[in-house]
C-alpha positions in Angstrom: -59.4 -13.7 -21.1 -60.7 -10.1 -20.8 -63.5 -8.7 -18.7 -66.7 -10.6 -18.4 -69.7 -9.1 -20.3 -71.5 -7.9 -17.1 -68.3 -6.1 -15.9 -67.9 -4.5 -19.3 -71.5 -3.3 -19.2 -71.0 -1.8 -15.7 -67.9 0.0 -17.0 -69.8 1.5 -20.0 -72.8 2.4 -17.8 -70.5 4.4 -15.4 -68.7 6.1 -18.3 -72.1 7.2 -19.7 -73.1 8.5 -16.2 -69.8 10.4 -16.0 -70.4 11.9 -19.4 -74.0 12.9 -18.5 -73.4 14.0 -14.8 -69.8 14.9 -14.5 -68.7 15.1 -10.9 -72.2 14.7 -9.6 -71.7 10.9 -9.7 -71.1 11.0 -5.9 -68.4 9.4 -3.8 -69.7 5.9 -4.2 -68.9 6.0 -7.9 -66.3 8.7 -8.4 -63.5 9.1 -5.8 -60.6 11.5 -5.6 -58.3 12.9 -5.9 -56.7 9.8 -4.7 -54.1 9.9 -1.9 -50.7 11.1 -3.0 -51.9 12.1 -6.5 -53.6 15.5 -6.5 -55.0 15.2 -10.0 -56.0 11.5 -10.3 -59.5 10.2 -9.7 -61.0 6.7 -9.8 -64.3 5.4 -11.0 -65.5 2.7 -8.6 -67.1 -0.3 -10.4 -67.8 -3.4 -8.3 -68.6 -6.6 -10.0 -66.8 -9.9 -10.6 -63.6 -7.7 -10.1 -63.2 -4.3 -8.6 -62.6 -2.1 -11.6 -60.9 1.2 -10.9 -60.4 3.2 -14.1 -58.1 6.1 -13.3 -58.8 9.5 -14.8 -58.1 13.2 -14.5 -60.0 16.4 -15.2 -59.3 18.1 -18.5 -56.8 18.5 -20.1 -58.3 21.4 -22.0 -61.4 22.2 -20.0 -61.0 21.1 -16.4 -64.6 22.0 -15.5 -66.4 19.9 -18.1 -64.2 17.0 -19.3 -62.4 14.0 -18.0 -59.6 12.0 -19.5 -59.3 8.2 -19.0 -55.7 7.5 -18.1 -55.4 3.8 -17.1 -57.5 0.8 -16.5 -56.8 -0.6 -13.0 -58.2 -2.9 -10.4 -58.2 -3.1 -6.6 -58.0 -6.2 -4.5 -57.8 -6.0 -0.7 -57.3 -2.2 -1.0 -54.2 -2.7 -3.2 -53.8 -1.5 -6.7 -53.4 -3.9 -9.6 -51.0 -3.0 -11.1 -49.2 -1.8 -8.0 -47.9 1.4 -9.7 -51.3 2.3 -11.3 -51.6 5.8 -9.7 -48.0 6.7 -10.7 -48.5 5.4 -14.3 -51.7 7.5 -14.5 -49.9 10.6 -13.3 -47.2 10.1 -15.9 -49.8 9.7 -18.6 -51.5 12.9 -17.4 -48.2 14.8 -17.7 -47.8 13.4 -21.3 -51.2 14.6 -22.2 -50.6 18.1 -20.7 -47.5 18.4 -22.9 -49.8 18.3 -26.0 -53.4 18.3 -24.9 -55.1 18.9 -28.3 -52.9 16.4 -30.1 -53.2 13.6 -27.6 -57.0 13.2 -27.1 -60.0 11.7 -28.7 -63.6 11.3 -27.7 -64.6 8.0 -26.1 -67.9 7.1 -24.6 -67.9 3.3 -24.6 -65.4 0.5 -24.2 -65.9 -2.4 -26.6 -63.5 -4.8 -25.0 -60.7 -4.9 -22.4 -57.5 -6.8 -23.2 -56.7 -9.7 -20.9 -55.2 -8.8 -17.6 -53.9 -11.1 -14.9 -55.5 -10.4 -11.5 -53.8 -12.2 -8.7 
């Protein structure tokens, strides 16, 4: 089972706000860079689960664009999956190796594949 419809709606609302407002989302919605990962940020979405999509600035224009790197969750201040920030950092480096060839525009998420949250 994937995300509930209300959580998916919150995710899409926050992605639209990020697109429209950039870093002006404020610390309650956009946090980072996260500890130990100088280029990784998280969007805070609280609902049935604590969604924490991980993203970075750029890769082409660091002042005006963001790249979603990984869908993650938090429970009891712990990442799900536990290595989420490291995976996001590895994906960021992959994108930096070919920024124009490894990007596409996204503004909305239609569905999230099932994820086990324990």
